[in-house]
N, CA, C, O and CB atoms as a CASP TS submission, in Angstrom:
PFRMAT TS
TARGET T0000
AUTHOR 0000-0000-0000
METHOD Language model
MODEL 1
PARENT N/A
ATOM      1  N   MET     1      25.820  -9.019  -1.788  1.00  0.00           N
ATOM      2  CA  MET     1      25.309  -9.330  -3.146  1.00  0.00           C
ATOM      3  C   MET     1      26.330  -8.653  -4.140  1.00  0.00           C
ATOM      4  O   MET     1      26.737  -7.503  -3.975  1.00  0.00           O
ATOM      5  CB  MET     1      23.750  -8.767  -3.364  1.00  0.00           C
ATOM      6  N   ALA     2      26.683  -9.411  -5.115  1.00  0.00           N
ATOM      7  CA  ALA     2      27.715  -9.037  -5.999  1.00  0.00           C
ATOM      8  C   ALA     2      27.037  -7.893  -6.986  1.00  0.00           C
ATOM      9  O   ALA     2      25.899  -7.988  -7.445  1.00  0.00           O
ATOM     10  CB  ALA     2      28.295 -10.386  -6.805  1.00  0.00           C
ATOM     11  N   ARG     3      27.847  -6.917  -7.199  1.00  0.00           N
ATOM     12  CA  ARG     3      27.544  -5.748  -8.141  1.00  0.00           C
ATOM     13  C   ARG     3      27.683  -6.182  -9.545  1.00  0.00           C
ATOM     14  O   ARG     3      28.639  -6.873  -9.896  1.00  0.00           O
ATOM     15  CB  ARG     3      28.492  -4.526  -7.899  1.00  0.00           C
ATOM     16  N   THR     4      26.773  -5.803 -10.344  1.00  0.00           N
ATOM     17  CA  THR     4      26.954  -5.902 -11.761  1.00  0.00           C
ATOM     18  C   THR     4      27.208  -4.652 -12.458  1.00  0.00           C
ATOM     19  O   THR     4      26.810  -3.621 -11.915  1.00  0.00           O
ATOM     20  CB  THR     4      25.848  -6.500 -12.336  1.00  0.00           C
ATOM     21  N   ASN     5      27.812  -4.581 -13.586  1.00  0.00           N
ATOM     22  CA  ASN     5      28.080  -3.422 -14.295  1.00  0.00           C
ATOM     23  C   ASN     5      26.756  -3.026 -15.092  1.00  0.00           C
ATOM     24  O   ASN     5      25.926  -3.874 -15.418  1.00  0.00           O
ATOM     25  CB  ASN     5      29.323  -3.648 -15.223  1.00  0.00           C
ATOM     26  N   PRO     6      26.641  -1.820 -15.348  1.00  0.00           N
ATOM     27  CA  PRO     6      25.298  -1.329 -16.014  1.00  0.00           C
ATOM     28  C   PRO     6      24.947  -2.109 -17.219  1.00  0.00           C
ATOM     29  O   PRO     6      23.779  -2.428 -17.441  1.00  0.00           O
ATOM     30  CB  PRO     6      25.372   0.179 -16.451  1.00  0.00           C
ATOM     31  N   PHE     7      25.918  -2.425 -18.000  1.00  0.00           N
ATOM     32  CA  PHE     7      25.709  -3.274 -19.215  1.00  0.00           C
ATOM     33  C   PHE     7      25.057  -4.605 -19.024  1.00  0.00           C
ATOM     34  O   PHE     7      24.119  -4.988 -19.723  1.00  0.00           O
ATOM     35  CB  PHE     7      26.980  -3.521 -19.848  1.00  0.00           C
ATOM     36  N   GLU     8      25.632  -5.349 -17.974  1.00  0.00           N
ATOM     37  CA  GLU     8      25.069  -6.548 -17.605  1.00  0.00           C
ATOM     38  C   GLU     8      23.498  -6.405 -17.094  1.00  0.00           C
ATOM     39  O   GLU     8      22.589  -7.151 -17.458  1.00  0.00           O
ATOM     40  CB  GLU     8      25.987  -7.135 -16.527  1.00  0.00           C
ATOM     41  N   PHE     9      23.378  -5.382 -16.247  1.00  0.00           N
ATOM     42  CA  PHE     9      22.142  -5.114 -15.672  1.00  0.00           C
ATOM     43  C   PHE     9      21.100  -4.758 -16.809  1.00  0.00           C
ATOM     44  O   PHE     9      19.999  -5.302 -16.716  1.00  0.00           O
ATOM     45  CB  PHE     9      22.300  -3.986 -14.636  1.00  0.00           C
ATOM     46  N   LEU    10      21.310  -3.966 -17.793  1.00  0.00           N
ATOM     47  CA  LEU    10      20.434  -3.775 -18.880  1.00  0.00           C
ATOM     48  C   LEU    10      20.167  -5.043 -19.722  1.00  0.00           C
ATOM     49  O   LEU    10      19.071  -5.225 -20.251  1.00  0.00           O
ATOM     50  CB  LEU    10      20.977  -2.720 -19.719  1.00  0.00           C
ATOM     51  N   GLN    11      21.205  -5.926 -19.835  1.00  0.00           N
ATOM     52  CA  GLN    11      20.802  -7.233 -20.570  1.00  0.00           C
ATOM     53  C   GLN    11      19.803  -8.015 -19.682  1.00  0.00           C
ATOM     54  O   GLN    11      18.786  -8.525 -20.150  1.00  0.00           O
ATOM     55  CB  GLN    11      22.124  -8.188 -20.890  1.00  0.00           C
ATOM     56  N   GLU    12      20.117  -8.075 -18.494  1.00  0.00           N
ATOM     57  CA  GLU    12      19.146  -8.874 -17.551  1.00  0.00           C
ATOM     58  C   GLU    12      17.692  -8.231 -17.675  1.00  0.00           C
ATOM     59  O   GLU    12      16.666  -8.881 -17.877  1.00  0.00           O
ATOM     60  CB  GLU    12      19.676  -8.806 -15.908  1.00  0.00           C
ATOM     61  N   VAL    13      17.763  -7.004 -17.539  1.00  0.00           N
ATOM     62  CA  VAL    13      16.374  -6.283 -17.672  1.00  0.00           C
ATOM     63  C   VAL    13      15.659  -6.621 -19.043  1.00  0.00           C
ATOM     64  O   VAL    13      14.471  -6.936 -19.110  1.00  0.00           O
ATOM     65  CB  VAL    13      16.575  -4.635 -17.580  1.00  0.00           C
ATOM     66  N   ARG    14      16.475  -6.526 -20.087  1.00  0.00           N
ATOM     67  CA  ARG    14      15.827  -6.965 -21.339  1.00  0.00           C
ATOM     68  C   ARG    14      15.259  -8.357 -21.333  1.00  0.00           C
ATOM     69  O   ARG    14      14.128  -8.626 -21.736  1.00  0.00           O
ATOM     70  CB  ARG    14      16.784  -6.878 -22.434  1.00  0.00           C
ATOM     71  N   THR    15      16.160  -9.264 -20.827  1.00  0.00           N
ATOM     72  CA  THR    15      15.694 -10.780 -20.755  1.00  0.00           C
ATOM     73  C   THR    15      14.431 -10.829 -19.878  1.00  0.00           C
ATOM     74  O   THR    15      13.461 -11.515 -20.201  1.00  0.00           O
ATOM     75  CB  THR    15      16.886 -11.800 -20.087  1.00  0.00           C
ATOM     76  N   GLU    16      14.467 -10.103 -18.789  1.00  0.00           N
ATOM     77  CA  GLU    16      13.154 -10.279 -18.001  1.00  0.00           C
ATOM     78  C   GLU    16      11.906  -9.637 -18.747  1.00  0.00           C
ATOM     79  O   GLU    16      10.818 -10.210 -18.787  1.00  0.00           O
ATOM     80  CB  GLU    16      13.301  -9.583 -16.530  1.00  0.00           C
ATOM     81  N   VAL    17      12.128  -8.503 -19.286  1.00  0.00           N
ATOM     82  CA  VAL    17      10.990  -7.845 -19.826  1.00  0.00           C
ATOM     83  C   VAL    17      10.439  -8.786 -21.087  1.00  0.00           C
ATOM     84  O   VAL    17       9.241  -8.866 -21.357  1.00  0.00           O
ATOM     85  CB  VAL    17      11.421  -6.299 -20.287  1.00  0.00           C
ATOM     86  N   SER    18      11.449  -9.462 -21.794  1.00  0.00           N
ATOM     87  CA  SER    18      10.900 -10.389 -22.856  1.00  0.00           C
ATOM     88  C   SER    18      10.021 -11.431 -22.278  1.00  0.00           C
ATOM     89  O   SER    18       9.234 -12.013 -23.025  1.00  0.00           O
ATOM     90  CB  SER    18      12.021 -11.081 -23.630  1.00  0.00           C
ATOM     91  N   LYS    19      10.077 -11.711 -21.064  1.00  0.00           N
ATOM     92  CA  LYS    19       9.281 -12.931 -20.511  1.00  0.00           C
ATOM     93  C   LYS    19       7.807 -12.384 -20.090  1.00  0.00           C
ATOM     94  O   LYS    19       6.888 -13.168 -19.856  1.00  0.00           O
ATOM     95  CB  LYS    19      10.102 -13.640 -19.121  1.00  0.00           C
ATOM     96  N   VAL    20       7.660 -10.981 -20.016  1.00  0.00           N
ATOM     97  CA  VAL    20       6.340 -10.587 -19.709  1.00  0.00           C
ATOM     98  C   VAL    20       5.301 -10.798 -20.812  1.00  0.00           C
ATOM     99  O   VAL    20       5.563 -10.628 -22.003  1.00  0.00           O
ATOM    100  CB  VAL    20       6.368  -9.215 -19.339  1.00  0.00           C
ATOM    101  N   THR    21       4.132 -11.171 -20.357  1.00  0.00           N
ATOM    102  CA  THR    21       3.063 -11.334 -21.399  1.00  0.00           C
ATOM    103  C   THR    21       2.073 -10.146 -21.188  1.00  0.00           C
ATOM    104  O   THR    21       1.327 -10.009 -20.218  1.00  0.00           O
ATOM    105  CB  THR    21       2.290 -12.801 -21.271  1.00  0.00           C
ATOM    106  N   TRP    22       2.199  -9.272 -22.310  1.00  0.00           N
ATOM    107  CA  TRP    22       1.437  -7.950 -22.216  1.00  0.00           C
ATOM    108  C   TRP    22       0.014  -8.258 -22.541  1.00  0.00           C
ATOM    109  O   TRP    22      -0.342  -9.148 -23.313  1.00  0.00           O
ATOM    110  CB  TRP    22       2.007  -6.811 -23.219  1.00  0.00           C
ATOM    111  N   PRO    23      -0.802  -7.411 -21.857  1.00  0.00           N
ATOM    112  CA  PRO    23      -2.273  -7.713 -22.315  1.00  0.00           C
ATOM    113  C   PRO    23      -2.539  -7.089 -23.558  1.00  0.00           C
ATOM    114  O   PRO    23      -1.952  -6.086 -23.963  1.00  0.00           O
ATOM    115  CB  PRO    23      -3.350  -7.227 -21.321  1.00  0.00           C
ATOM    116  N   THR    24      -3.611  -7.821 -24.275  1.00  0.00           N
ATOM    117  CA  THR    24      -4.146  -7.233 -25.518  1.00  0.00           C
ATOM    118  C   THR    24      -4.904  -6.085 -25.328  1.00  0.00           C
ATOM    119  O   THR    24      -5.317  -5.792 -24.206  1.00  0.00           O
ATOM    120  CB  THR    24      -4.936  -8.127 -26.227  1.00  0.00           C
ATOM    121  N   ARG    25      -5.157  -5.320 -26.430  1.00  0.00           N
ATOM    122  CA  ARG    25      -6.062  -4.204 -26.233  1.00  0.00           C
ATOM    123  C   ARG    25      -7.453  -4.386 -25.763  1.00  0.00           C
ATOM    124  O   ARG    25      -8.080  -3.589 -25.065  1.00  0.00           O
ATOM    125  CB  ARG    25      -6.150  -3.560 -27.375  1.00  0.00           C
ATOM    126  N   ARG    26      -7.899  -5.613 -26.259  1.00  0.00           N
ATOM    127  CA  ARG    26      -9.315  -6.049 -25.899  1.00  0.00           C
ATOM    128  C   ARG    26      -9.266  -6.305 -24.432  1.00  0.00           C
ATOM    129  O   ARG    26     -10.230  -5.922 -23.770  1.00  0.00           O
ATOM    130  CB  ARG    26      -9.828  -7.379 -26.711  1.00  0.00           C
ATOM    131  N   GLU    27      -8.225  -6.932 -23.803  1.00  0.00           N
ATOM    132  CA  GLU    27      -8.101  -7.260 -22.352  1.00  0.00           C
ATOM    133  C   GLU    27      -7.973  -5.853 -21.600  1.00  0.00           C
ATOM    134  O   GLU    27      -8.603  -5.664 -20.560  1.00  0.00           O
ATOM    135  CB  GLU    27      -6.767  -8.261 -22.061  1.00  0.00           C
ATOM    136  N   THR    28      -7.218  -4.962 -22.098  1.00  0.00           N
ATOM    137  CA  THR    28      -7.112  -3.693 -21.464  1.00  0.00           C
ATOM    138  C   THR    28      -8.328  -2.916 -21.343  1.00  0.00           C
ATOM    139  O   THR    28      -8.602  -2.326 -20.299  1.00  0.00           O
ATOM    140  CB  THR    28      -6.196  -2.936 -22.117  1.00  0.00           C
ATOM    141  N   ILE    29      -9.117  -2.890 -22.439  1.00  0.00           N
ATOM    142  CA  ILE    29     -10.572  -2.273 -22.526  1.00  0.00           C
ATOM    143  C   ILE    29     -11.314  -2.821 -21.629  1.00  0.00           C
ATOM    144  O   ILE    29     -11.868  -2.040 -20.856  1.00  0.00           O
ATOM    145  CB  ILE    29     -11.293  -2.424 -23.794  1.00  0.00           C
ATOM    146  N   ILE    30     -11.544  -4.213 -21.454  1.00  0.00           N
ATOM    147  CA  ILE    30     -12.456  -4.913 -20.712  1.00  0.00           C
ATOM    148  C   ILE    30     -12.038  -4.638 -19.203  1.00  0.00           C
ATOM    149  O   ILE    30     -12.922  -4.346 -18.397  1.00  0.00           O
ATOM    150  CB  ILE    30     -12.465  -6.442 -21.130  1.00  0.00           C
ATOM    151  N   THR    31     -10.831  -4.718 -18.839  1.00  0.00           N
ATOM    152  CA  THR    31     -10.378  -4.480 -17.547  1.00  0.00           C
ATOM    153  C   THR    31     -10.667  -3.097 -16.983  1.00  0.00           C
ATOM    154  O   THR    31     -11.078  -2.927 -15.835  1.00  0.00           O
ATOM    155  CB  THR    31      -9.001  -4.727 -17.524  1.00  0.00           C
ATOM    156  N   THR    32     -10.413  -2.049 -17.910  1.00  0.00           N
ATOM    157  CA  THR    32     -10.675  -0.758 -17.694  1.00  0.00           C
ATOM    158  C   THR    32     -12.268  -0.494 -17.373  1.00  0.00           C
ATOM    159  O   THR    32     -12.647   0.223 -16.447  1.00  0.00           O
ATOM    160  CB  THR    32     -10.170  -0.016 -18.903  1.00  0.00           C
ATOM    161  N   ILE    33     -13.062  -1.122 -18.201  1.00  0.00           N
ATOM    162  CA  ILE    33     -14.537  -0.925 -18.049  1.00  0.00           C
ATOM    163  C   ILE    33     -14.954  -1.647 -16.686  1.00  0.00           C
ATOM    164  O   ILE    33     -15.787  -1.128 -15.942  1.00  0.00           O
ATOM    165  CB  ILE    33     -15.370  -1.558 -19.369  1.00  0.00           C
ATOM    166  N   MET    34     -14.318  -2.912 -16.379  1.00  0.00           N
ATOM    167  CA  MET    34     -14.682  -3.406 -15.106  1.00  0.00           C
ATOM    168  C   MET    34     -14.298  -2.575 -13.853  1.00  0.00           C
ATOM    169  O   MET    34     -15.013  -2.523 -12.852  1.00  0.00           O
ATOM    170  CB  MET    34     -14.120  -4.686 -14.996  1.00  0.00           C
ATOM    171  N   VAL    35     -13.192  -1.975 -13.977  1.00  0.00           N
ATOM    172  CA  VAL    35     -12.642  -0.911 -12.904  1.00  0.00           C
ATOM    173  C   VAL    35     -13.727   0.161 -12.719  1.00  0.00           C
ATOM    174  O   VAL    35     -14.209   0.453 -11.625  1.00  0.00           O
ATOM    175  CB  VAL    35     -11.187  -0.149 -13.410  1.00  0.00           C
ATOM    176  N   VAL    36     -14.055   0.701 -13.853  1.00  0.00           N
ATOM    177  CA  VAL    36     -14.946   1.914 -13.735  1.00  0.00           C
ATOM    178  C   VAL    36     -16.260   1.561 -13.097  1.00  0.00           C
ATOM    179  O   VAL    36     -16.799   2.281 -12.257  1.00  0.00           O
ATOM    180  CB  VAL    36     -15.217   2.552 -15.123  1.00  0.00           C
ATOM    181  N   ILE    37     -16.777   0.363 -13.553  1.00  0.00           N
ATOM    182  CA  ILE    37     -18.120  -0.274 -13.113  1.00  0.00           C
ATOM    183  C   ILE    37     -17.965  -0.480 -11.555  1.00  0.00           C
ATOM    184  O   ILE    37     -18.791  -0.005 -10.775  1.00  0.00           O
ATOM    185  CB  ILE    37     -18.440  -1.784 -13.925  1.00  0.00           C
ATOM    186  N   MET    38     -16.906  -1.186 -11.147  1.00  0.00           N
ATOM    187  CA  MET    38     -16.737  -1.343  -9.684  1.00  0.00           C
ATOM    188  C   MET    38     -16.547  -0.004  -8.967  1.00  0.00           C
ATOM    189  O   MET    38     -17.097   0.147  -7.876  1.00  0.00           O
ATOM    190  CB  MET    38     -15.536  -2.248  -9.389  1.00  0.00           C
ATOM    191  N   SER    39     -15.852   0.926  -9.467  1.00  0.00           N
ATOM    192  CA  SER    39     -15.681   2.214  -8.857  1.00  0.00           C
ATOM    193  C   SER    39     -17.108   2.806  -8.622  1.00  0.00           C
ATOM    194  O   SER    39     -17.395   3.181  -7.485  1.00  0.00           O
ATOM    195  CB  SER    39     -14.778   3.155  -9.767  1.00  0.00           C
ATOM    196  N   ILE    40     -17.987   2.905  -9.603  1.00  0.00           N
ATOM    197  CA  ILE    40     -19.319   3.305  -9.448  1.00  0.00           C
ATOM    198  C   ILE    40     -20.092   2.635  -8.439  1.00  0.00           C
ATOM    199  O   ILE    40     -20.720   3.285  -7.604  1.00  0.00           O
ATOM    200  CB  ILE    40     -19.954   3.180 -10.605  1.00  0.00           C
ATOM    201  N   LEU    41     -20.090   1.274  -8.459  1.00  0.00           N
ATOM    202  CA  LEU    41     -20.840   0.386  -7.597  1.00  0.00           C
ATOM    203  C   LEU    41     -20.314   0.850  -6.038  1.00  0.00           C
ATOM    204  O   LEU    41     -21.134   1.122  -5.162  1.00  0.00           O
ATOM    205  CB  LEU    41     -20.510  -1.315  -8.019  1.00  0.00           C
ATOM    206  N   ALA    42     -19.106   0.894  -5.849  1.00  0.00           N
ATOM    207  CA  ALA    42     -18.539   1.230  -4.521  1.00  0.00           C
ATOM    208  C   ALA    42     -18.977   2.549  -4.160  1.00  0.00           C
ATOM    209  O   ALA    42     -19.381   2.703  -3.008  1.00  0.00           O
ATOM    210  CB  ALA    42     -17.031   1.167  -4.484  1.00  0.00           C
ATOM    211  N   SER    43     -18.966   3.535  -4.954  1.00  0.00           N
ATOM    212  CA  SER    43     -19.286   4.886  -4.475  1.00  0.00           C
ATOM    213  C   SER    43     -20.837   4.988  -4.204  1.00  0.00           C
ATOM    214  O   SER    43     -21.242   5.722  -3.303  1.00  0.00           O
ATOM    215  CB  SER    43     -18.813   5.982  -5.553  1.00  0.00           C
ATOM    216  N   LEU    44     -21.667   4.285  -4.948  1.00  0.00           N
ATOM    217  CA  LEU    44     -23.020   4.130  -4.586  1.00  0.00           C
ATOM    218  C   LEU    44     -23.330   3.395  -3.240  1.00  0.00           C
ATOM    219  O   LEU    44     -24.233   3.733  -2.475  1.00  0.00           O
ATOM    220  CB  LEU    44     -23.655   3.444  -5.659  1.00  0.00           C
ATOM    221  N   PHE    45     -22.447   2.319  -3.037  1.00  0.00           N
ATOM    222  CA  PHE    45     -22.686   1.716  -1.724  1.00  0.00           C
ATOM    223  C   PHE    45     -22.341   2.710  -0.572  1.00  0.00           C
ATOM    224  O   PHE    45     -23.088   2.822   0.400  1.00  0.00           O
ATOM    225  CB  PHE    45     -21.844   0.413  -1.585  1.00  0.00           C
ATOM    226  N   PHE    46     -21.242   3.395  -0.700  1.00  0.00           N
ATOM    227  CA  PHE    46     -20.803   4.237   0.314  1.00  0.00           C
ATOM    228  C   PHE    46     -21.703   5.383   0.425  1.00  0.00           C
ATOM    229  O   PHE    46     -21.949   5.886   1.521  1.00  0.00           O
ATOM    230  CB  PHE    46     -19.445   4.656   0.095  1.00  0.00           C
ATOM    231  N   LEU    47     -22.235   5.840  -0.737  1.00  0.00           N
ATOM    232  CA  LEU    47     -23.206   6.920  -0.675  1.00  0.00           C
ATOM    233  C   LEU    47     -24.518   6.599   0.193  1.00  0.00           C
ATOM    234  O   LEU    47     -25.070   7.428   0.917  1.00  0.00           O
ATOM    235  CB  LEU    47     -23.606   7.263  -2.117  1.00  0.00           C
ATOM    236  N   ALA    48     -24.906   5.361   0.024  1.00  0.00           N
ATOM    237  CA  ALA    48     -26.026   4.802   0.617  1.00  0.00           C
ATOM    238  C   ALA    48     -25.700   4.562   2.204  1.00  0.00           C
ATOM    239  O   ALA    48     -26.421   4.994   3.104  1.00  0.00           O
ATOM    240  CB  ALA    48     -26.404   3.466  -0.167  1.00  0.00           C
ATOM    241  N   ALA    49     -24.671   3.913   2.376  1.00  0.00           N
ATOM    242  CA  ALA    49     -24.250   3.781   3.741  1.00  0.00           C
ATOM    243  C   ALA    49     -24.145   5.043   4.550  1.00  0.00           C
ATOM    244  O   ALA    49     -24.556   5.098   5.709  1.00  0.00           O
ATOM    245  CB  ALA    49     -23.000   3.139   3.760  1.00  0.00           C
ATOM    246  N   ASP    50     -23.572   6.090   3.906  1.00  0.00           N
ATOM    247  CA  ASP    50     -23.484   7.409   4.665  1.00  0.00           C
ATOM    248  C   ASP    50     -24.684   7.996   4.955  1.00  0.00           C
ATOM    249  O   ASP    50     -24.882   8.552   6.035  1.00  0.00           O
ATOM    250  CB  ASP    50     -22.747   8.387   3.987  1.00  0.00           C
ATOM    251  N   TYR    51     -25.685   7.906   3.894  1.00  0.00           N
ATOM    252  CA  TYR    51     -27.084   8.379   4.239  1.00  0.00           C
ATOM    253  C   TYR    51     -27.736   7.630   5.290  1.00  0.00           C
ATOM    254  O   TYR    51     -28.335   8.224   6.187  1.00  0.00           O
ATOM    255  CB  TYR    51     -27.967   8.329   3.077  1.00  0.00           C
ATOM    256  N   VAL    52     -27.659   6.277   5.242  1.00  0.00           N
ATOM    257  CA  VAL    52     -28.401   5.443   6.291  1.00  0.00           C
ATOM    258  C   VAL    52     -27.720   5.847   7.856  1.00  0.00           C
ATOM    259  O   VAL    52     -28.413   6.094   8.843  1.00  0.00           O
ATOM    260  CB  VAL    52     -28.184   3.659   5.886  1.00  0.00           C
ATOM    261  N   MET    53     -26.437   5.850   7.834  1.00  0.00           N
ATOM    262  CA  MET    53     -25.802   6.117   9.236  1.00  0.00           C
ATOM    263  C   MET    53     -25.949   7.670   9.572  1.00  0.00           C
ATOM    264  O   MET    53     -25.960   8.015  10.753  1.00  0.00           O
ATOM    265  CB  MET    53     -24.145   5.673   9.252  1.00  0.00           C
ATOM    266  N   GLY    54     -26.051   8.517   8.650  1.00  0.00           N
ATOM    267  CA  GLY    54     -26.352   9.910   9.109  1.00  0.00           C
ATOM    268  C   GLY    54     -27.772  10.056   9.504  1.00  0.00           C
ATOM    269  O   GLY    54     -28.083  10.792  10.440  1.00  0.00           O
ATOM    270  N   THR    55     -28.705   9.338   8.781  1.00  0.00           N
ATOM    271  CA  THR    55     -30.212   9.365   9.178  1.00  0.00           C
ATOM    272  C   THR    55     -30.250   8.626  10.700  1.00  0.00           C
ATOM    273  O   THR    55     -30.987   9.113  11.558  1.00  0.00           O
ATOM    274  CB  THR    55     -31.242   8.451   7.932  1.00  0.00           C
ATOM    275  N   ALA    56     -29.550   7.608  10.961  1.00  0.00           N
ATOM    276  CA  ALA    56     -29.707   6.823  12.174  1.00  0.00           C
ATOM    277  C   ALA    56     -29.028   7.823  13.345  1.00  0.00           C
ATOM    278  O   ALA    56     -29.596   7.903  14.434  1.00  0.00           O
ATOM    279  CB  ALA    56     -28.921   5.248  12.011  1.00  0.00           C
ATOM    280  N   VAL    57     -27.989   8.463  13.129  1.00  0.00           N
ATOM    281  CA  VAL    57     -27.413   9.244  13.954  1.00  0.00           C
ATOM    282  C   VAL    57     -28.260  10.510  14.368  1.00  0.00           C
ATOM    283  O   VAL    57     -28.334  10.931  15.522  1.00  0.00           O
ATOM    284  CB  VAL    57     -26.209   9.549  13.388  1.00  0.00           C
ATOM    285  N   SER    58     -28.887  11.056  13.270  1.00  0.00           N
ATOM    286  CA  SER    58     -29.786  12.273  13.568  1.00  0.00           C
ATOM    287  C   SER    58     -30.857  11.802  14.398  1.00  0.00           C
ATOM    288  O   SER    58     -31.160  12.525  15.348  1.00  0.00           O
ATOM    289  CB  SER    58     -30.389  12.971  12.283  1.00  0.00           C
ATOM    290  N   PHE    59     -31.586  10.570  14.202  1.00  0.00           N
ATOM    291  CA  PHE    59     -32.734  10.177  14.783  1.00  0.00           C
ATOM    292  C   PHE    59     -32.202   9.776  16.172  1.00  0.00           C
ATOM    293  O   PHE    59     -32.926  10.121  17.106  1.00  0.00           O
ATOM    294  CB  PHE    59     -33.491   9.060  13.973  1.00  0.00           C
ATOM    295  N   ILE    60     -31.219   9.200  16.443  1.00  0.00           N
ATOM    296  CA  ILE    60     -30.708   8.928  17.797  1.00  0.00           C
ATOM    297  C   ILE    60     -30.437  10.118  18.600  1.00  0.00           C
ATOM    298  O   ILE    60     -30.708  10.122  19.801  1.00  0.00           O
ATOM    299  CB  ILE    60     -29.498   8.155  17.735  1.00  0.00           C
ATOM    300  N   LEU    61     -29.898  11.170  17.991  1.00  0.00           N
ATOM    301  CA  LEU    61     -29.552  12.300  18.790  1.00  0.00           C
ATOM    302  C   LEU    61     -30.748  13.399  18.864  1.00  0.00           C
ATOM    303  O   LEU    61     -30.636  14.502  19.401  1.00  0.00           O
ATOM    304  CB  LEU    61     -28.245  12.919  18.194  1.00  0.00           C
ATOM    305  N   GLY    62     -31.925  12.890  18.220  1.00  0.00           N
ATOM    306  CA  GLY    62     -33.199  13.822  18.257  1.00  0.00           C
ATOM    307  C   GLY    62     -33.001  14.919  17.309  1.00  0.00           C
ATOM    308  O   GLY    62     -33.722  15.908  17.443  1.00  0.00           O
ATOM    309  N   LEU    63     -32.056  14.890  16.289  1.00  0.00           N
ATOM    310  CA  LEU    63     -32.082  16.085  15.431  1.00  0.00           C
ATOM    311  C   LEU    63     -32.931  15.891  14.232  1.00  0.00           C
ATOM    312  O   LEU    63     -33.084  16.820  13.439  1.00  0.00           O
ATOM    313  CB  LEU    63     -30.705  16.462  14.998  1.00  0.00           C
ATOM    314  N   GLY    64     -33.493  14.734  14.054  1.00  0.00           N
ATOM    315  CA  GLY    64     -34.463  14.513  12.958  1.00  0.00           C
ATOM    316  C   GLY    64     -35.765  15.014  13.003  1.00  0.00           C
ATOM    317  O   GLY    64     -36.511  15.014  12.023  1.00  0.00           O
ATOM    318  N   ALA    65     -36.133  15.540  14.364  1.00  0.00           N
ATOM    319  CA  ALA    65     -37.562  15.841  14.591  1.00  0.00           C
ATOM    320  C   ALA    65     -37.768  17.414  14.098  1.00  0.00           C
ATOM    321  O   ALA    65     -38.876  17.945  14.172  1.00  0.00           O
ATOM    322  CB  ALA    65     -37.968  15.600  16.261  1.00  0.00           C
TER
END
């Protein structure tokens, strides 16, 4: 692979960055809210799954009596 000098590299980087479509403020806020909601739902799911499995193991081993 041919090596480029730093000046050419920076020009190529600027060209590529200009092609990027940056999200709007509204899109960023909506995406952040969706991530928070999905994180809460995932944590509630794993909390419930842990409780059910813990109860099942305690019952099977006779520790629940």
